Backbone as a printed PyTorch tensor [residue, N CA C, xyz], in Angstrom:
tensor([[[120.4060,  99.6780, -59.6660],
         [121.1130,  99.7540, -58.8390],
         [121.0420,  98.8900, -57.5390]],

        [[121.9380,  97.8670, -57.4560],
         [121.6470,  96.5140, -56.2930],
         [121.6380,  97.0250, -55.1820]],

        [[121.1440,  97.0080, -54.1150],
         [121.1650,  97.4770, -52.6780],
         [122.5520,  96.9890, -52.2520]],

        [[123.0210,  97.5800, -51.5740],
         [124.4030,  97.0800, -50.8370],
         [124.3260,  96.5310, -49.4050]],

        [[125.2100,  95.4420, -49.5440],
         [125.4480,  94.3740, -48.3480],
         [125.4340,  95.2610, -46.8850]],

        [[125.0270,  94.7710, -45.9870],
         [125.1030,  95.7220, -44.4990],
         [126.2960,  95.4560, -44.2980]],

        [[127.0940,  96.7160, -44.1650],
         [128.4260,  97.3060, -43.3920],
         [128.3380,  97.4660, -42.1480]],

        [[128.7250,  96.9730, -40.9240],
         [128.9110,  97.4390, -39.7210],
         [129.7760,  98.5640, -39.7280]],

        [[130.7470,  98.2680, -40.0830],
         [131.7930,  99.7170, -40.3130],
         [131.5910, 100.7590, -40.8260]],

        [[130.4670, 100.9200, -41.3950],
         [130.0340, 102.2250, -42.2030],
         [129.5290, 102.9910, -40.7820]],

        [[129.8500, 104.3290, -40.8830],
         [129.2550, 105.0800, -39.7400],
         [127.7120, 105.1710, -39.7140]],

        [[127.2110, 105.2350, -41.1800],
         [125.7790, 105.8730, -41.5400],
         [124.7700, 104.6700, -41.3960]],

        [[125.4990, 103.2300, -41.8200],
         [124.3310, 102.4230, -41.8720],
         [124.1550, 101.6970, -40.7790]],

        [[122.5540, 101.2200, -40.7180],
         [122.0060, 100.7970, -39.7110],
         [121.7800,  99.2870, -39.9450]],

        [[121.7150,  98.2530, -39.1440],
         [121.1880,  96.9970, -39.5740],
         [119.6260,  96.6920, -39.6390]],

        [[119.4850,  96.1600, -40.5560],
         [117.8800,  96.3290, -41.1380],
         [116.9300,  95.4840, -39.9260]],

        [[115.9880,  95.9820, -39.5480],
         [115.0990,  95.8120, -38.4790],
         [114.0420,  94.9610, -38.8670]],

        [[113.8640,  93.9000, -38.1790],
         [112.6740,  93.1340, -38.3720],
         [111.4510,  93.9580, -37.9940]],

        [[110.4860,  93.8820, -39.0620],
         [109.1190,  94.8710, -38.1070],
         [108.3770,  94.1020, -37.2870]],

        [[107.8320,  94.5190, -36.2830],
         [107.4520,  94.1650, -34.8860],
         [105.9830,  93.9340, -35.2700]],

        [[105.5370,  95.1100, -35.5770],
         [104.0680,  94.9340, -36.0380],
         [103.3490,  94.2810, -37.3010]],

        [[102.0840,  93.6810, -37.0220],
         [101.8620,  93.4120, -38.5060],
         [100.2350,  93.8310, -39.2910]],

        [[100.2290,  94.4080, -39.9970],
         [ 98.6620,  94.7290, -40.6130],
         [ 97.9500,  94.1790, -40.9350]],

        [[ 96.7220,  94.2950, -40.6350],
         [ 95.5670,  93.1650, -40.7480],
         [ 95.6960,  92.1770, -42.1040]],

        [[ 95.9470,  92.7490, -43.0710],
         [ 96.3650,  92.1270, -44.3650],
         [ 97.3000,  91.1330, -44.3990]],

        [[ 98.0970,  91.3980, -43.7750],
         [ 99.3390,  90.4470, -43.4270],
         [ 99.2500,  89.0330, -42.7820]],

        [[ 98.4210,  89.5940, -41.6050],
         [ 98.0150,  88.2440, -40.6930],
         [ 97.2220,  87.2300, -41.3320]],

        [[ 96.0500,  88.0410, -42.4460],
         [ 95.0600,  87.3940, -42.7600],
         [ 95.8750,  86.5250, -43.9790]],

        [[ 96.4680,  86.9610, -44.6400],
         [ 97.4130,  86.1450, -45.7000],
         [ 98.4880,  85.3370, -45.2600]],

        [[ 98.8520,  85.1250, -43.7690],
         [ 99.5920,  84.4980, -43.1230],
         [ 98.8010,  83.4140, -42.6120]],

        [[ 97.2670,  83.5470, -42.2420],
         [ 96.5440,  82.5920, -41.8610],
         [ 95.5040,  82.1150, -43.0420]],

        [[ 96.1550,  82.4530, -44.2410],
         [ 95.1330,  81.7850, -45.4510],
         [ 93.2320,  82.3780, -45.0310]],

        [[ 93.1630,  83.4200, -44.0510],
         [ 91.8410,  83.7640, -44.2430],
         [ 91.4000,  85.1020, -44.8810]],

        [[ 90.2980,  85.5910, -45.1790],
         [ 90.3390,  87.0170, -45.2770],
         [ 90.5260,  88.0140, -44.2260]],

        [[ 90.6140,  89.4260, -44.3780],
         [ 90.8280,  90.5420, -43.5350],
         [ 89.7460,  90.8120, -42.6140]],

        [[ 88.4670,  90.4280, -43.3790],
         [ 87.0600,  90.4710, -42.3430],
         [ 86.8410,  89.2760, -41.5470]],

        [[ 87.6390,  88.3740, -41.6400],
         [ 87.5830,  87.1120, -40.8450],
         [ 88.5730,  87.6030, -39.4760]],

        [[ 89.6070,  87.9540, -39.8720],
         [ 90.7490,  88.3400, -38.6170],
         [ 90.1000,  89.4120, -38.2280]],

        [[ 89.3650,  90.5400, -38.6960],
         [ 88.5870,  91.7910, -37.8800],
         [ 87.7050,  91.0710, -37.0160]],

        [[ 86.6360,  90.2380, -37.3710],
         [ 85.9030,  89.2830, -36.6030],
         [ 86.4330,  88.6310, -35.3850]],

        [[ 87.3760,  87.9550, -35.5450],
         [ 87.5750,  86.7930, -35.0100],
         [ 88.8000,  87.3960, -33.7350]],

        [[ 89.5250,  88.3670, -34.0550],
         [ 90.7270,  88.9320, -33.2660],
         [ 90.2690,  88.9800, -31.6920]],

        [[ 89.2550,  89.2310, -31.2880],
         [ 88.8740,  89.0620, -30.0860],
         [ 88.8160,  87.6950, -29.7430]],

        [[ 88.3560,  86.9220, -30.1050],
         [ 88.1660,  85.2890, -29.9500],
         [ 89.6930,  84.9370, -29.8920]],

        [[ 90.5180,  85.1900, -30.4420],
         [ 91.6980,  84.6400, -31.0130],
         [ 92.7010,  85.1750, -29.5230]],

        [[ 92.4120,  86.2850, -29.0940],
         [ 93.0150,  86.8270, -28.0770],
         [ 94.1650,  87.3120, -28.3810]],

        [[ 94.3040,  88.0980, -29.0020],
         [ 95.0690,  89.0910, -29.8440],
         [ 94.9450,  90.2400, -29.5760]],

        [[ 95.9770,  90.7210, -29.0840],
         [ 95.9360,  92.5820, -28.8220],
         [ 96.1660,  93.3650, -30.0310]],

        [[ 95.0500,  94.2990, -30.4180],
         [ 95.0490,  95.0980, -31.5140],
         [ 95.6060,  96.5800, -30.7050]],

        [[ 96.5460,  97.1690, -31.6940],
         [ 96.9370,  98.4020, -31.5820],
         [ 96.6680,  99.2260, -33.1740]],

        [[ 96.2720, 100.4180, -32.4740],
         [ 95.3430, 101.1390, -33.6110],
         [ 96.3000, 102.4660, -33.6280]],

        [[ 96.7950, 102.6150, -34.7580],
         [ 97.4550, 104.0860, -34.4880],
         [ 96.8670, 105.1910, -35.9680]],

        [[ 96.6280, 106.0880, -35.5980],
         [ 95.9110, 107.1490, -35.9230],
         [ 94.3130, 107.2500, -35.4150]],

        [[ 93.3690, 107.8390, -36.3450],
         [ 92.4490, 107.9270, -35.7480],
         [ 91.4170, 107.9770, -37.2860]],

        [[ 90.1590, 107.5590, -36.9410],
         [ 88.9070, 107.4520, -38.2310],
         [ 89.3130, 106.4440, -39.1600]],

        [[ 89.1350, 106.6300, -40.4080],
         [ 88.8690, 105.6350, -41.1690],
         [ 90.3200, 105.3370, -41.7620]],

        [[ 91.1540, 105.9960, -41.7270],
         [ 92.4030, 106.0170, -41.8900],
         [ 93.6620, 105.3180, -40.9320]],

        [[ 92.9180, 105.0270, -39.7530],
         [ 93.7110, 104.6910, -38.6640],
         [ 94.1300, 103.1940, -39.5180]],

        [[ 95.2490, 102.7520, -38.7330],
         [ 95.6670, 101.4530, -39.0490],
         [ 95.6580, 100.5450, -37.9770]],

        [[ 95.2950,  99.3880, -37.8710],
         [ 94.8280,  98.2570, -36.8170],
         [ 96.0320,  97.4130, -37.0770]],

        [[ 97.0530,  97.3920, -36.2140],
         [ 98.1250,  96.6420, -36.1260],
         [ 98.3280,  95.1370, -35.0190]],

        [[ 99.2210,  94.2080, -35.0570],
         [ 98.9880,  92.8020, -34.2630],
         [100.2990,  93.1720, -34.2400]],

        [[100.9150,  92.4650, -32.7880],
         [102.3360,  91.9680, -32.5690],
         [102.7750,  90.6270, -33.0260]],

        [[103.7400,  90.7410, -33.7700],
         [104.0670,  89.6880, -34.8180],
         [104.4230,  88.4120, -33.7830]],

        [[104.7700,  88.8660, -32.6880],
         [105.2510,  87.5000, -31.4990],
         [104.0510,  86.9790, -31.1260]],

        [[102.9190,  87.7010, -30.9030],
         [101.6150,  87.2430, -30.4970],
         [101.0110,  86.3820, -31.6440]],

        [[100.8280,  86.7620, -32.7630],
         [100.3170,  86.2040, -34.0060],
         [101.1090,  84.6180, -33.8640]],

        [[102.4930,  84.7110, -34.2290],
         [103.2050,  83.4460, -34.1050],
         [102.9500,  82.3480, -32.7320]],

        [[102.8790,  83.0140, -31.4470],
         [102.6850,  82.5920, -30.4200],
         [101.2250,  82.2960, -30.7040]],

        [[100.1400,  82.7030, -31.1080],
         [ 98.4620,  81.7560, -31.0740],
         [ 98.5200,  81.1970, -32.1540]],

        [[ 99.7290,  81.0430, -33.3090],
         [ 99.3580,  80.1690, -34.1510],
         [ 99.9980,  78.8450, -33.8650]],

        [[101.5490,  78.9370, -32.9590],
         [101.6250,  77.6250, -32.5110],
         [100.7500,  76.7880, -31.4950]],

        [[100.0810,  77.6570, -30.4910],
         [ 99.0250,  77.2840, -29.8120],
         [ 98.2220,  76.2510, -30.4870]],

        [[ 98.1650,  76.6230, -31.6870],
         [ 96.7060,  75.6830, -32.5330],
         [ 97.2980,  74.6090, -33.0970]],

        [[ 98.3490,  74.1870, -32.8110],
         [ 98.8790,  72.6360, -33.6890],
         [ 98.3940,  71.7250, -32.9600]],

        [[ 98.0480,  70.8090, -33.9330],
         [ 97.6250,  69.3910, -33.1720],
         [ 98.6060,  68.0280, -33.1970]],

        [[ 98.7370,  67.8400, -32.2500],
         [ 99.8550,  66.5130, -31.7460],
         [ 99.2510,  65.4750, -32.2100]]])
């Protein structure tokens, strides 16, 4: 069964939401680096980390807009 296109007139349908936060693995793939590199360099990059949960199962997340902003600052003109 194929997903139905968004119908704003349907009372129970909500528009799809773009994710605000990215996981470490997503940041690593986007930058073509390893996850260990991201963990090690995140403070040097100036990215804020958002931690959800506790202990080993906690998720470390990053704001998508901050990652793209940092990436934009790395441009070589």
